[in-house]
VEXDREN-2710 file (C-alpha; in Angstrom, 1 decimal):
% VEXDREN-2710
k/r/px/py/pz
1/MET/-25.8/-40.0/-2.8
2/GLU/-27.9/-43.1/-3.9
3/GLY/-28.0/-46.0/-1.3
4/THR/-27.0/-44.3/1.9
5/GLY/-30.7/-43.2/2.6
6/GLN/-29.6/-41.1/5.5
7/MET/-27.6/-43.8/7.3
8/LYS/-26.3/-42.8/10.7
9/LEU/-22.5/-43.0/10.5
10/LEU/-20.6/-42.7/13.7
11/LEU/-16.8/-41.7/13.3
12/VAL/-14.7/-42.4/16.5
13/ASP/-11.1/-41.1/16.8
14/ASP/-9.2/-39.5/19.5
15/GLU/-7.5/-37.1/17.0
16/PRO/-9.8/-34.1/16.0
17/GLY/-7.9/-33.8/12.9
18/VAL/-8.6/-37.1/11.7
19/LEU/-12.4/-36.6/12.7
20/SER/-12.5/-33.5/10.6
21/ALA/-10.7/-35.0/7.5
22/LEU/-13.1/-37.9/7.6
23/GLN/-16.1/-35.5/7.7
24/ARG/-14.7/-33.5/4.9
25/ALA/-14.0/-36.6/2.7
26/LEU/-17.8/-37.8/3.3
27/ARG/-19.4/-34.4/2.8
28/GLY/-22.2/-34.7/0.3
29/GLU/-22.5/-38.5/0.5
30/GLY/-25.7/-38.3/2.4
31/TYR/-24.9/-39.6/5.8
32/ASP/-26.1/-38.3/9.1
33/ILE/-22.7/-38.1/10.6
34/MET/-22.0/-38.2/14.4
35/THR/-18.4/-38.1/15.9
36/ALA/-16.8/-39.0/19.3
37/SER/-13.3/-38.8/20.5
38/GLY/-13.3/-42.1/22.4
39/GLY/-15.0/-45.4/23.1
40/SER/-17.2/-44.5/26.2
41/ALA/-18.5/-41.3/24.5
42/ALA/-19.2/-43.3/21.3
43/LEU/-21.1/-46.0/23.4
44/ASP/-23.2/-43.4/24.9
45/ILE/-24.2/-42.0/21.5
46/ILE/-25.1/-45.5/20.2
47/ILE/-27.3/-46.1/23.3
48/GLY/-29.0/-42.8/22.9
49/SER/-29.4/-42.4/19.1
50/GLY/-28.3/-45.6/17.5
51/ALA/-25.9/-45.9/14.5
52/ASP/-26.1/-47.8/11.4
53/ILE/-22.4/-47.8/10.7
54/VAL/-19.5/-47.2/13.2
55/VAL/-16.1/-46.5/11.9
56/SER/-13.4/-46.6/14.7
57/ASP/-9.6/-46.1/15.0
58/TYR/-7.6/-49.0/16.3
59/ASN/-5.3/-47.2/18.6
60/MET/-7.1/-44.9/21.1
61/PRO/-6.2/-44.3/24.8
62/GLY/-8.2/-45.9/27.4
63/MET/-10.5/-48.1/25.4
64/ASP/-8.9/-49.1/22.2
65/GLY/-10.7/-49.7/18.9
66/LEU/-10.8/-53.6/19.5
67/GLU/-12.5/-53.4/23.0
68/PHE/-14.9/-50.7/21.6
69/LEU/-15.8/-52.6/18.7
70/ARG/-16.5/-55.7/20.8
71/LYS/-18.8/-53.7/23.0
72/VAL/-20.5/-52.2/20.1
73/ARG/-21.3/-55.7/18.8
74/GLU/-22.7/-56.6/22.1
75/THR/-24.7/-53.2/22.5
76/SER/-26.0/-52.9/18.9
77/PRO/-25.4/-56.1/17.0
78/GLU/-27.0/-54.7/13.9
79/SER/-24.4/-51.8/13.5
80/MET/-21.9/-52.5/10.5
81/ARG/-18.4/-52.1/12.1
82/VAL/-15.4/-50.8/10.3
83/MET/-11.8/-50.6/11.6
84/LEU/-9.5/-47.6/10.8
85/THR/-5.8/-48.6/11.4
86/ALA/-2.4/-47.5/10.5
87/SER/-0.8/-50.9/11.3
88/PRO/-2.8/-53.7/9.7
89/HIS/-1.0/-56.5/11.3
90/MET/-1.9/-60.1/11.1
91/LYS/-3.2/-60.4/14.7
92/THR/-5.0/-57.0/14.6
93/ALA/-6.9/-58.4/11.7
94/THR/-7.7/-61.7/13.3
95/ASP/-8.9/-60.2/16.4
96/ALA/-11.0/-57.6/14.8
97/ILE/-12.8/-60.2/12.6
98/ASN/-13.3/-62.8/15.4
99/GLN/-14.0/-60.4/18.4
100/GLY/-15.5/-57.5/16.8
101/GLN/-16.9/-59.0/13.7
102/VAL/-15.5/-56.1/11.6
103/CYS/-16.6/-56.1/8.0
104/ARG/-14.0/-53.9/6.5
105/PHE/-10.6/-52.2/7.2
106/ILE/-9.6/-48.7/6.1
107/THR/-5.9/-48.0/6.2
108/LYS/-4.4/-44.7/7.3
109/PRO/-3.6/-42.5/5.4
110/TRP/-6.7/-43.2/3.2
111/GLU/-7.6/-42.2/-0.3
112/ASN/-10.7/-40.2/-0.1
113/GLU/-12.4/-41.9/-3.1
114/GLU/-11.5/-45.5/-1.8
115/LEU/-12.9/-44.5/1.6
116/ARG/-16.3/-43.2/-0.1
117/ILE/-16.5/-46.4/-2.3
118/THR/-15.7/-48.7/0.8
119/LEU/-18.5/-47.0/3.0
120/ARG/-21.1/-47.2/-0.2
121/GLN/-20.4/-51.0/-0.2
122/VAL/-20.8/-51.2/3.5
123/CYS/-24.3/-49.4/3.3
124/GLU/-25.3/-51.6/0.2
125/ASN/-24.5/-54.8/2.3
126/LEU/-26.4/-53.4/5.3
127/ARG/-29.4/-52.7/3.0
128/LEU/-29.2/-56.2/1.6
129/SER/-29.1/-57.8/5.0
130/ARG/-32.1/-55.8/6.1
131/GLU/-34.1/-56.9/3.0
132/VAL/-33.0/-60.4/3.5
133/GLU/-34.4/-60.2/7.3
134/SER/-37.7/-58.4/6.1
135/LEU/-38.2/-61.1/3.3
136/ASN/-37.6/-63.9/5.9
137/TRP/-40.2/-62.6/8.0
138/LYS/-42.5/-62.3/5.2
139/VAL/-41.9/-65.7/4.1
140/ALA/-42.5/-66.8/7.6
141/ARG/-45.8/-65.1/7.7
142/LYS/-46.9/-66.6/4.5
143/ASN/-46.0/-70.2/5.9
144/GLU/-48.3/-69.4/8.7
145/ASP/-51.0/-68.4/6.6
146/LEU/-50.5/-71.6/4.4
147/ARG/-50.9/-73.9/7.6
148/GLU/-54.2/-72.0/8.3
149/LEU/-55.8/-72.9/5.1
150/ASN/-58.1/-76.0/5.0
151/ASP/-58.9/-78.5/2.1
152/GLY/-61.8/-76.5/1.0
153/LEU/-59.5/-73.7/0.0
154/GLY/-57.7/-75.5/-2.8
155/ARG/-57.5/-72.6/-5.2
156/MET/-56.4/-70.3/-2.4
157/VAL/-53.5/-72.8/-1.5
158/LEU/-52.4/-72.7/-5.2
159/ASP/-52.3/-69.0/-5.3
160/ARG/-50.4/-68.7/-1.9
161/THR/-48.0/-71.4/-3.1
162/ALA/-47.4/-69.6/-6.2
163/GLU/-46.8/-66.4/-4.3
164/LEU/-44.4/-68.2/-2.0
165/GLU/-42.4/-69.5/-4.9
166/LYS/-42.0/-66.2/-6.1
167/LYS/-40.7/-64.7/-2.7
168/ALA/-38.3/-67.7/-2.5
169/THR/-36.8/-66.9/-6.0
170/GLU/-36.4/-63.3/-4.6
171/LEU/-34.7/-64.5/-1.5
172/GLU/-32.4/-66.6/-3.6
173/LYS/-31.4/-63.8/-5.7
174/LEU/-30.7/-61.7/-2.5
175/TYR/-28.6/-64.5/-1.0
176/GLY/-26.6/-64.4/-4.2
177/GLU/-26.0/-60.8/-3.8
178/LEU/-24.8/-61.4/-0.2
179/GLU/-22.4/-64.2/-1.6
180/GLU/-20.9/-61.4/-3.8
181/GLY/-20.6/-59.2/-0.8
182/LEU/-18.5/-62.1/0.8
183/VAL/-16.1/-62.1/-2.0
184/SER/-15.7/-58.2/-1.5
185/SER/-14.9/-58.7/2.0
186/VAL/-12.3/-61.4/1.1
187/ARG/-10.8/-59.0/-1.3
188/SER/-10.6/-56.3/1.5
189/PHE/-8.8/-59.0/3.6
190/LEU/-6.5/-59.7/0.7
191/GLY/-5.4/-56.0/0.8
192/LEU/-3.6/-56.7/4.0
193/LEU/-1.4/-59.3/2.1
194/GLU/-0.9/-56.7/-0.7
195/LEU/0.5/-54.3/2.0
196/LYS/2.7/-57.1/3.3
197/ASP/4.1/-57.8/-0.3
198/PRO/2.5/-56.3/-3.5
199/TRP/3.8/-59.5/-5.4
200/LEU/1.9/-61.7/-3.1
201/GLY/-1.4/-59.9/-3.7
202/GLY/-1.1/-60.1/-7.4
203/HIS/0.1/-63.8/-7.2
204/SER/-3.0/-64.6/-5.1
205/LYS/-5.5/-63.1/-7.6
206/ARG/-4.0/-65.0/-10.4
207/VAL/-4.0/-68.2/-8.7
208/ALA/-7.7/-67.5/-7.9
209/ALA/-8.2/-66.7/-11.7
210/ILE/-6.6/-70.1/-12.7
211/ALA/-8.3/-72.2/-10.2
212/LYS/-11.6/-70.8/-11.3
213/THR/-11.0/-71.5/-15.0
214/LEU/-10.5/-75.0/-13.9
215/CYS/-13.7/-75.6/-12.1
216/PRO/-15.7/-76.6/-15.2
217/ARG/-13.3/-79.1/-16.3
218/LEU/-13.3/-80.7/-12.7
219/GLY/-17.0/-80.6/-12.2
220/ILE/-16.8/-78.0/-9.4
221/GLU/-20.0/-75.8/-9.3
222/GLY/-22.2/-73.7/-7.3
223/LYS/-21.3/-72.8/-3.7
224/ASP/-18.1/-75.0/-4.3
225/VAL/-16.7/-72.7/-6.8
226/LEU/-17.0/-69.6/-4.4
227/ASP/-15.2/-71.7/-1.7
228/LEU/-12.4/-72.5/-3.9
229/GLU/-12.0/-68.8/-5.3
230/CYS/-12.0/-67.5/-1.6
231/ALA/-9.5/-70.2/-0.5
232/ALA/-7.2/-69.3/-3.7
233/LEU/-7.4/-65.7/-3.0
234/LEU/-6.2/-66.2/0.7
235/HIS/-4.0/-69.3/0.4
236/ASP/-1.0/-67.2/1.4
237/VAL/-2.6/-65.1/4.1
238/GLY/-0.7/-66.9/6.8
239/LEU/2.5/-65.2/5.3
240/VAL/1.4/-61.9/7.0
241/GLY/2.9/-63.3/10.1
242/VAL/6.2/-64.3/8.5
243/PRO/9.1/-62.0/8.1
244/ASN/9.6/-60.3/4.8
245/GLN/13.2/-61.4/4.2
246/LEU/12.1/-65.1/4.7
247/ILE/9.3/-64.8/2.0
248/GLN/11.8/-63.7/-0.5
249/LYS/13.9/-66.9/0.0
250/GLN/13.6/-70.2/-1.8
251/GLU/12.7/-73.1/0.7
252/ALA/15.9/-74.9/-0.6
253/THR/18.0/-72.1/0.7
254/MET/16.5/-71.8/4.1
255/THR/17.8/-73.1/7.4
256/SER/15.9/-75.7/9.2
257/GLY/14.5/-73.1/11.7
258/GLU/13.6/-70.8/8.9
259/LEU/11.9/-73.7/7.0
260/ARG/9.9/-74.8/10.2
261/LEU/8.8/-71.0/10.6
262/PHE/7.8/-70.8/6.9
263/ARG/6.0/-73.9/6.7
264/GLN/3.5/-72.8/9.6
265/HIS/2.0/-70.3/7.2
266/SER/-0.6/-72.8/5.8
267/GLN/-1.8/-73.4/9.3
268/LEU/-1.6/-69.7/10.4
269/GLY/-3.9/-69.0/7.4
270/GLN/-6.4/-71.8/8.6
271/ALA/-6.4/-70.5/12.0
272/ALA/-7.2/-67.0/10.8
273/LEU/-10.1/-68.0/8.9
274/SER/-11.5/-71.1/10.6
275/ASP/-13.8/-69.1/13.1
276/ILE/-15.5/-67.3/10.2
277/PRO/-18.5/-69.8/9.6
278/ARG/-18.6/-69.2/5.7
279/LEU/-14.8/-69.5/5.2
280/ARG/-14.4/-72.9/7.2
281/THR/-14.4/-75.0/4.0
282/ALA/-11.9/-72.5/2.5
283/SER/-9.5/-72.5/5.5
284/GLN/-9.2/-76.3/5.3
285/PHE/-8.1/-75.8/1.5
286/ILE/-5.6/-73.3/2.8
287/ARG/-4.2/-75.5/5.3
288/SER/-3.7/-78.6/2.9
289/HIS/-2.5/-76.7/-0.3
290/HIS/1.2/-77.7/0.3
291/GLU/0.3/-81.4/0.7
292/SER/1.7/-83.6/-2.1
293/PHE/-0.1/-86.3/-4.0
294/ASP/2.4/-88.9/-2.9
295/GLY/1.9/-88.0/1.0
296/ARG/5.4/-86.0/1.2
297/GLY/3.7/-82.6/1.7
298/TYR/3.1/-80.7/4.8
299/PRO/1.6/-79.9/7.3
300/ASP/-0.3/-83.3/7.7
301/GLY/1.4/-85.7/5.1
302/LEU/-2.0/-86.2/3.4
303/ARG/-2.0/-88.6/0.4
304/GLY/-4.0/-88.8/-2.8
305/ARG/-7.6/-88.1/-2.5
306/ALA/-7.5/-87.5/1.2
307/ILE/-6.2/-84.1/0.2
308/PRO/-9.2/-81.9/-0.3
309/LEU/-9.8/-81.3/-4.1
310/GLY/-9.9/-77.6/-3.5
311/ALA/-6.2/-77.8/-2.0
312/ARG/-5.2/-80.0/-4.9
313/VAL/-6.4/-77.6/-7.2
314/ILE/-4.6/-74.5/-5.5
315/ALA/-1.3/-76.5/-5.4
316/VAL/-1.3/-76.8/-9.4
317/ALA/-2.5/-73.1/-10.0
318/GLU/0.1/-71.8/-7.4
319/ASP/3.1/-73.7/-8.8
320/PHE/2.1/-72.7/-12.4
321/ASP/1.9/-68.9/-11.6
322/THR/5.2/-69.1/-9.5
323/LEU/7.0/-70.9/-12.1
324/LEU/6.1/-68.5/-14.6
325/GLY/8.8/-66.4/-13.0
326/LEU/6.8/-63.1/-12.3
327/ARG/9.2/-62.2/-9.3
328/VAL/12.0/-61.8/-12.0
329/GLU/12.5/-59.8/-15.1
330/GLN/13.1/-62.9/-17.2
331/GLN/9.5/-64.3/-18.1
332/SER/9.1/-68.0/-18.5
333/ARG/7.2/-69.5/-21.3
334/PRO/3.9/-71.4/-20.2
335/GLU/4.5/-74.3/-22.3
336/LYS/8.1/-74.8/-20.7
337/VAL/6.5/-74.4/-17.1
338/LEU/4.1/-77.1/-18.0
339/GLU/6.7/-79.4/-19.3
340/ALA/8.6/-79.0/-16.0
341/MET/5.5/-79.5/-14.0
342/SER/4.7/-82.7/-15.9
343/CYS/7.6/-84.4/-14.4
344/MET/6.0/-84.0/-11.0
345/VAL/2.5/-85.6/-11.9
346/GLY/1.6/-88.3/-9.5
347/THR/4.1/-87.0/-6.8
348/ARG/3.5/-83.5/-6.3
349/TYR/0.4/-83.1/-8.4
350/ASP/-2.9/-85.0/-8.9
351/PRO/-3.1/-86.1/-12.4
352/GLU/-6.8/-85.5/-12.6
353/VAL/-6.1/-81.9/-11.8
354/PHE/-2.9/-81.3/-13.8
355/TYR/-4.0/-82.6/-17.1
356/PRO/-7.1/-80.1/-17.3
357/LEU/-4.5/-77.2/-16.7
358/LEU/-2.5/-78.6/-19.6
359/ASP/-5.5/-78.8/-21.7
360/ALA/-6.6/-75.2/-21.2
361/MET/-3.2/-74.0/-21.8
362/SER/-2.9/-76.2/-25.1
363/GLY/-5.9/-74.5/-26.8
364/GLY/-8.7/-76.7/-25.1
365/GLY/-10.2/-73.4/-23.4
366/PRO/-9.5/-70.0/-22.6
367/ALA/-5.9/-69.1/-21.4
368/VAL/-5.3/-69.0/-17.8
369/GLY/-2.1/-67.1/-17.6
370/THR/-1.4/-63.5/-18.6
371/VAL/2.3/-62.8/-19.0
372/GLU/3.4/-59.4/-17.6
373/LEU/6.3/-57.2/-18.9
374/ALA/8.0/-55.2/-16.2
375/THR/9.1/-51.7/-17.3
376/THR/9.7/-48.1/-15.7
377/VAL/7.7/-45.1/-15.6
378/GLY/10.0/-43.6/-18.2
379/GLY/9.4/-46.6/-20.4
380/LEU/5.5/-46.3/-20.5
381/LYS/3.8/-46.1/-24.0
382/GLU/0.4/-45.1/-25.0
383/GLY/-1.8/-48.0/-25.6
384/GLN/-0.3/-50.4/-23.0
385/VAL/-2.6/-51.8/-20.2
386/LEU/-1.5/-52.0/-16.6
387/ALA/-1.2/-55.5/-15.3
388/ARG/-1.3/-54.5/-11.8
389/ASP/-2.4/-51.5/-9.6
390/LEU/0.0/-48.6/-9.6
391/ARG/0.9/-46.7/-6.6
392/THR/3.7/-44.3/-5.7
393/GLY/6.3/-45.2/-3.1
394/LYS/4.3/-43.7/-0.3
395/GLY/1.2/-45.7/-1.3
396/VAL/-0.7/-42.9/-3.3
397/PHE/-3.0/-44.7/-5.8
398/LEU/-2.5/-43.7/-9.3
399/ALA/-4.4/-46.2/-11.6
400/PRO/-6.0/-49.7/-11.3
401/MET/-5.1/-52.9/-13.1
402/GLY/-6.5/-53.0/-16.4
403/THR/-6.2/-49.3/-17.3
404/GLU/-5.4/-48.5/-20.9
405/LEU/-2.6/-45.7/-20.8
406/THR/-3.1/-42.6/-22.6
407/SER/-0.7/-39.8/-23.3
408/VAL/-2.6/-37.6/-20.6
409/MET/-2.4/-40.6/-18.1
410/ILE/1.2/-41.2/-18.7
411/ASP/2.0/-37.4/-18.1
412/LYS/0.0/-37.6/-14.8
413/ILE/1.9/-40.6/-13.7
414/ARG/5.3/-39.1/-14.5
415/ASN/4.4/-35.9/-12.7
416/PHE/3.5/-37.8/-9.5
417/ASP/6.7/-40.1/-10.0
418/SER/9.0/-36.8/-10.0
419/ILE/7.3/-35.8/-6.6
420/ASP/6.9/-39.3/-5.1
421/PRO/8.8/-41.9/-7.0
422/VAL/7.2/-45.2/-7.9
423/VAL/9.8/-47.4/-6.3
424/GLU/8.2/-50.7/-7.6
425/ARG/8.5/-51.8/-11.3
426/VAL/5.5/-51.0/-13.5
427/PHE/3.8/-54.2/-15.0
428/VAL/2.1/-54.0/-18.2
429/LYS/0.2/-56.8/-20.1
430/GLN/2.4/-58.5/-22.8
END
């Protein structure tokens, strides 16, 4: 396989059957695979032979996966760490990220192709990190060479400067690729939210798309665009710690106790991300996305431009997507939604953020909303395009969002449905 370059891969699980299944799934991928049935044995392997990537189960007797990966971080900090778990709870994810600096999560049961793709991405991120480290070392050496040059070597100074500029351009490109890797990691974290509630996962992606569309109109560019996109994707991540039955309720129907619990989700989301340096700005947007322009929002009662711009953008994008009515069969028309939202300009919404959305939806730019049509497996038609990922009731992945349905694909979906029914509605683009 291209990209693995005989990477040393250590698989750790107390169940021999799981280790065998992982080895079969990764056969032919080009890894140098090692296995261990527990944390102590795995640490001995790392000390003796080293490991580029460590995939560890979370639930293991003796030394659990969290403690083991924390020790791997101390013993071999250059090793990439991946958590294998059947219970992707909020605390599990937060502890694994903060204590073990886990870069990816793989849920049990896994899909073999998704497992292979995930580990290929981990290999690519590790390769890029090593290239950046090597390039930093080379740039440092070149800088040292420049300091040793004297005034009589003017031409050599010019040549060396040109070479340094070229290296700096290469370094900038590599950093850009690492930023893309950050987005990929955020999307993996978003998978935890989709496991909690598939609608929340799709909602978060749509909110991020709307927010990103508004960036040029608001003068948001460069690194700030990525901060906003990450915050929009994870703005509801704190809901992983809120009971499912509460998420389904409208705030107006909640008891005072339920309302207090529900309104903690923005602070929980910030707490989950604030210890990750690259996501600190995004975590502040997440904390403040329920603040109102008139100061009547929560959790801090911020007013006007005291609310971070990213949070004001997410507030408009989130309400627009929610009010389209994607939780129900009856779809709302975008112009009706915007008309209803316009009544809250200056109270709930910042006018300087709302009117660019109105402009985009009125023909001043590309459409930011995609209307979805809910149907059943039996109602699928050739030529339709899936608006969301499609899975069976047991979580078997059938087709990704954006797939154009053919007659062969529809037959395949219906065959799976007869064995493992698709319990959710099927959403196609309208």
